[in-house]
Backbone bond lengths (Angstrom), bond angles and torsions (degrees), N, CA, C in turn:
res aa  C-N    CA-C-N  psi(-1)  N-CA   C-N-CA  omega(-1)  CA-C   N-CA-C  phi
1 M - - - 1.524 - - 1.487 101.42 -
2 T 1.325 114.06 127.43 1.484 123.69 174.74 1.538 106.99 -97.01
3 M 1.265 115.04 147.08 1.460 121.27 177.20 1.559 106.85 -116.69
4 R 1.318 110.29 135.54 1.465 116.45 178.40 1.586 109.95 -97.27
5 S 1.336 113.60 142.22 1.374 116.33 179.65 1.590 108.74 -81.44
6 P 1.299 123.14 158.75 1.406 119.15 -178.96 1.505 113.87 -66.60
7 D 1.326 115.44 -15.23 1.567 115.71 178.57 1.492 108.50 -73.11
8 A 1.308 118.87 -20.75 1.438 119.99 -179.35 1.477 114.19 -82.22
9 I 1.301 118.15 -8.79 1.470 121.48 174.23 1.491 112.59 -81.78
10 R 1.300 123.22 115.87 1.417 126.28 -177.23 1.489 111.58 -110.41
11 E 1.325 114.75 141.06 1.455 119.08 178.04 1.564 106.26 -78.69
12 P 1.345 114.55 147.32 1.455 115.99 -179.38 1.587 108.69 -71.33
13 S 1.253 120.00 139.35 1.352 127.84 -175.21 1.548 108.67 -119.91
14 L 1.381 116.59 154.02 1.447 120.94 -174.54 1.578 103.01 -78.51
15 P 1.367 114.90 143.15 1.441 119.76 175.71 1.501 107.10 -59.51
16 R 1.349 117.47 159.65 1.491 122.48 179.36 1.562 111.62 -62.01
17 I 1.282 117.53 -32.23 1.477 118.23 -178.94 1.551 110.34 -70.34
18 A 1.328 116.63 -39.70 1.445 119.60 179.94 1.477 108.48 -67.46
19 S 1.235 122.11 -37.37 1.479 123.54 -175.99 1.495 111.41 -75.76
20 G 1.390 115.91 -26.19 1.467 122.20 176.18 1.535 105.83 -75.11
21 L 1.326 117.60 -40.88 1.538 115.51 178.82 1.470 112.30 -65.38
22 Q 1.385 117.81 -34.45 1.441 120.31 176.95 1.535 111.46 -59.38
23 T 1.406 113.58 -41.69 1.477 116.25 -175.70 1.487 109.28 -70.13
24 W 1.341 121.47 -35.43 1.509 123.16 176.56 1.511 108.41 -68.87
25 A 1.314 120.36 -37.44 1.457 123.64 177.99 1.514 110.66 -60.43
26 L 1.339 115.24 -45.70 1.455 122.48 -176.65 1.600 105.62 -67.99
27 L 1.280 120.14 -46.20 1.543 120.79 177.68 1.435 112.08 -59.95
28 G 1.392 119.33 -39.55 1.393 125.40 176.76 1.571 112.59 -59.57
29 A 1.302 111.60 -50.21 1.544 119.85 179.59 1.499 110.32 -61.10
30 L 1.280 118.69 -39.93 1.425 121.97 179.23 1.535 111.92 -68.04
31 A 1.299 119.22 -41.40 1.441 123.65 173.51 1.522 111.37 -59.59
32 L 1.319 117.19 -43.10 1.377 122.67 -178.57 1.585 111.05 -64.53
33 L 1.299 114.46 -45.60 1.478 117.22 177.06 1.527 112.57 -69.42
34 G 1.315 116.87 -27.93 1.496 116.54 172.69 1.505 112.89 -66.80
35 G 1.331 115.46 -38.49 1.409 120.43 173.46 1.587 120.46 -64.66
36 C 1.291 113.24 -16.84 1.491 124.40 -179.51 1.480 112.84 -88.68
37 S 1.296 119.00 9.47 1.465 120.13 -177.14 1.526 107.70 -59.66
38 T 1.382 116.17 146.13 1.411 124.78 -179.28 1.553 108.65 -77.01
39 F 1.230 119.45 -10.41 1.501 120.42 -175.96 1.451 110.28 -116.13
40 G 1.280 116.05 112.07 1.502 123.90 -179.61 1.554 112.35 -75.42
41 G 1.306 114.22 -27.31 1.397 118.94 179.63 1.491 117.34 94.07
42 G 1.388 114.46 -20.01 1.431 119.50 -179.08 1.517 112.60 -87.15
43 T 1.368 118.52 174.65 1.473 120.71 172.03 1.439 111.27 -56.43
44 G 1.377 113.68 138.21 1.406 121.88 178.20 1.576 116.95 81.24
45 S 1.387 114.10 -0.35 1.456 115.88 174.54 1.442 109.79 -76.04
46 S 1.315 118.83 154.93 1.369 123.09 178.86 1.537 114.13 -142.44
47 E 1.370 116.00 160.32 1.393 122.76 174.26 1.472 113.30 -143.27
48 T 1.284 121.70 157.54 1.456 120.41 175.60 1.527 107.52 -124.02
49 G 1.261 111.03 157.22 1.533 119.41 -178.60 1.516 109.92 168.83
50 K 1.290 118.32 -155.43 1.463 117.35 -178.12 1.572 109.29 -109.93
51 A 1.332 115.61 149.86 1.421 121.52 179.79 1.532 107.30 -117.54
52 S 1.274 117.17 147.10 1.497 121.12 173.37 1.540 102.18 -129.40
53 Y 1.327 115.65 173.84 1.477 119.43 177.37 1.545 109.63 -127.95
54 Y 1.285 114.83 156.85 1.460 120.17 178.61 1.563 105.13 -132.46
55 G 1.358 114.49 149.20 1.486 114.61 -174.99 1.472 108.76 -153.95
56 D 1.317 115.10 -105.40 1.505 127.39 -161.49 1.549 111.37 -47.74
57 R 1.312 118.19 -55.19 1.388 115.58 -173.68 1.564 119.63 -70.72
58 H 1.299 111.75 -15.26 1.518 125.97 178.85 1.461 115.03 -96.17
59 H 1.347 114.68 -19.99 1.517 121.88 -176.94 1.579 109.35 -55.86
60 G 1.323 112.57 125.11 1.481 122.62 179.11 1.472 113.85 89.81
61 Q 1.312 121.36 -9.74 1.482 123.83 179.53 1.573 108.45 -82.07
62 R 1.300 109.28 151.83 1.602 114.36 -179.70 1.534 108.48 -69.50
63 T 1.267 111.43 139.34 1.527 120.75 173.48 1.539 108.40 -88.30
64 A 1.270 116.45 174.92 1.415 124.71 177.06 1.596 114.76 -61.73
65 S 1.368 111.51 -28.21 1.425 118.89 179.75 1.604 110.91 -83.80
66 G 1.399 113.38 -6.79 1.492 115.93 177.61 1.567 111.85 98.98
67 E 1.310 117.14 -15.59 1.475 115.85 -179.52 1.592 107.79 -84.36
68 R 1.275 116.30 163.53 1.465 120.29 172.73 1.466 113.18 -80.37
69 F 1.321 115.14 137.52 1.402 120.93 -175.37 1.618 109.60 -73.03
70 D 1.218 117.84 131.31 1.531 121.91 -178.47 1.547 103.83 -118.62
71 Q 1.272 121.33 113.65 1.475 120.45 178.87 1.545 111.24 -66.09
72 N 1.310 116.30 -18.15 1.390 116.84 -177.47 1.497 116.27 -98.54
73 A 1.311 112.01 8.47 1.477 118.09 175.30 1.549 111.33 -96.47
74 L 1.213 119.34 159.49 1.524 121.61 179.58 1.549 109.35 -91.17
75 T 1.307 115.56 76.53 1.459 123.82 -174.66 1.521 108.04 -128.59
76 A 1.368 112.49 165.77 1.545 117.28 -178.22 1.563 107.06 -152.69
77 A 1.362 111.52 167.63 1.374 125.00 177.09 1.546 107.98 -112.36
78 H 1.355 113.97 132.55 1.445 116.53 178.03 1.524 108.63 -137.32
79 R 1.332 122.38 147.59 1.439 117.45 -174.84 1.561 113.60 -72.67
80 T 1.341 120.24 -33.99 1.484 122.57 -173.94 1.463 119.56 -122.84
81 L 1.332 116.19 -22.16 1.547 115.49 -178.09 1.433 110.63 -66.53
82 P 1.322 114.49 143.48 1.526 119.56 178.79 1.537 112.13 -61.71
83 F 1.351 112.64 148.52 1.496 117.68 176.38 1.533 107.47 -61.05
84 G 1.333 115.18 140.01 1.459 123.55 175.05 1.571 106.60 96.06
85 T 1.288 121.36 -12.86 1.499 122.03 -179.53 1.548 108.15 -63.39
86 R 1.279 118.15 132.25 1.434 124.37 171.64 1.470 112.18 -89.89
87 V 1.399 112.83 135.60 1.510 113.95 -178.49 1.547 104.44 -134.75
88 R 1.288 112.51 151.32 1.558 118.46 170.53 1.508 105.96 -102.17
89 V 1.283 114.68 118.70 1.525 122.74 175.25 1.540 109.61 -103.73
90 T 1.382 113.20 127.17 1.432 119.15 -178.12 1.406 109.65 -120.61
91 N 1.386 119.11 124.86 1.454 125.84 178.32 1.565 103.68 -75.48
92 L 1.361 114.69 117.29 1.457 119.16 -175.81 1.513 113.93 -73.25
93 N 1.366 114.87 -15.60 1.551 117.24 177.88 1.438 111.49 -73.94
94 N 1.414 119.27 -36.66 1.436 120.68 -177.78 1.552 117.99 -125.86
95 E 1.320 116.28 1.89 1.442 127.09 -175.41 1.497 116.25 61.21
96 R 1.319 120.10 19.18 1.493 122.60 177.29 1.549 101.18 -78.51
97 S 1.321 113.46 142.60 1.552 120.62 177.35 1.465 108.78 -135.41
98 V 1.355 110.83 158.75 1.462 121.85 177.57 1.604 108.34 -149.58
99 V 1.324 114.80 148.24 1.480 123.82 -179.52 1.532 103.51 -95.68
100 L 1.259 112.87 128.85 1.520 120.84 -178.53 1.558 108.20 -129.53
101 R 1.342 112.61 159.66 1.474 123.48 178.47 1.596 106.06 -107.62
102 I 1.278 116.98 131.45 1.487 117.27 176.62 1.536 108.68 -83.47
103 N 1.384 116.39 122.13 1.390 123.21 178.94 1.508 113.28 -129.78
104 D 1.280 119.93 4.55 1.440 122.67 -176.07 1.536 114.03 -151.55
105 R 1.320 117.06 167.26 1.506 122.78 -177.48 1.515 108.02 -103.36
106 G 1.295 118.05 141.30 1.402 124.36 176.41 1.498 104.69 144.36
107 P 1.339 120.00 -175.43 1.377 125.81 -5.93 1.488 112.95 -80.15
108 F 1.321 122.64 160.06 1.384 124.74 -176.64 1.507 110.93 -112.82
109 V 1.308 116.74 37.28 1.415 124.90 176.39 1.520 106.27 -119.76
110 R 1.321 113.80 131.29 1.526 120.70 -179.77 1.523 113.13 -57.03
111 G 1.267 116.62 129.42 1.487 124.76 179.75 1.396 113.89 92.87
112 R 1.194 120.34 -8.55 1.486 124.95 176.71 1.507 113.39 -96.90
113 V 1.342 120.16 132.27 1.438 124.00 -177.45 1.433 116.91 -104.80
114 I 1.342 116.76 -20.06 1.495 121.11 -177.84 1.602 110.81 -155.88
115 D 1.313 113.09 144.98 1.482 118.99 170.06 1.490 107.14 -110.11
116 V 1.257 121.90 127.56 1.412 122.40 -179.15 1.577 109.63 -112.74
117 S 1.377 112.19 158.62 1.503 119.10 178.60 1.541 109.25 -67.55
118 R 1.338 111.08 162.40 1.526 116.31 177.81 1.528 109.67 -57.78
119 A 1.355 117.47 -43.51 1.413 119.75 -177.88 1.532 112.46 -61.68
120 A 1.385 118.52 -33.70 1.467 124.80 172.97 1.532 111.00 -66.41
121 A 1.280 114.13 -42.12 1.496 123.68 -175.83 1.639 104.76 -64.33
122 V 1.325 119.10 -42.07 1.444 122.05 177.80 1.584 106.78 -59.28
123 R 1.262 116.10 -50.56 1.516 117.74 -174.49 1.505 110.63 -66.47
124 L 1.288 118.08 -29.53 1.491 122.80 179.48 1.511 111.30 -86.09
125 D 1.355 117.95 -3.80 1.472 126.01 -179.83 1.548 111.48 53.01
126 M 1.414 110.15 54.50 1.485 118.51 -179.87 1.478 114.65 -121.05
127 L 1.252 117.63 2.00 1.491 120.32 -179.58 1.450 116.12 -51.71
128 R 1.341 115.03 -47.76 1.432 120.39 178.93 1.468 113.84 -63.42
129 A 1.316 115.74 -47.34 1.440 120.01 -178.02 1.492 113.62 -68.49
130 G 1.392 117.19 -39.91 1.410 122.58 -173.95 1.419 120.15 84.54
131 V 1.420 115.97 -47.87 1.416 122.69 174.50 1.621 108.53 -130.63
132 V 1.320 112.36 130.54 1.516 113.99 -177.63 1.556 107.53 -136.73
133 P 1.333 116.22 159.75 1.513 121.65 174.10 1.610 106.01 -71.49
134 V 1.244 115.63 137.35 1.490 120.20 178.02 1.603 113.53 -141.00
135 R 1.272 111.42 161.82 1.445 116.83 172.83 1.567 102.43 -120.27
136 V 1.358 118.69 131.41 1.422 125.10 178.61 1.463 107.46 -114.13
137 E 1.337 115.52 123.86 1.565 122.68 -179.20 1.596 104.24 -119.23
138 T 1.341 112.24 131.20 1.459 115.45 171.37 1.478 109.46 -75.84
139 L 1.324 117.93 144.41 1.410 124.52 176.35 1.572 112.14 -110.52
140 D 1.267 121.46 -25.14 1.420 125.00 176.02 1.481 113.82 -148.37
């Protein structure tokens, strides 16, 4: 009677072909999901999500575009839209909207689609809430 050492016991592994197919399936799924983005990037495209605002502590600091942040200007931060793009942001809780110019990058918090200046937050009536559901539509 021969005894096997525990090192000789191997776990079954997937054949190389199957693991290669899984890789391609994963890449295909990621490509499909990437194509399902709610933001087309062109004029008239829109996305929904949450907006927050930033103001006092960032006032006067440089934005990603190189200009100084002015909390009293109608500007916003977006992750991907080109600097200078004008967007209409609508507070979905009260239907108030404002046109803003993208001049910074952000927000970097999951679920948020845009950070607006304090002046924009006042016009959207979101100062008290801090974070509200919005629709962001590109205008140009």
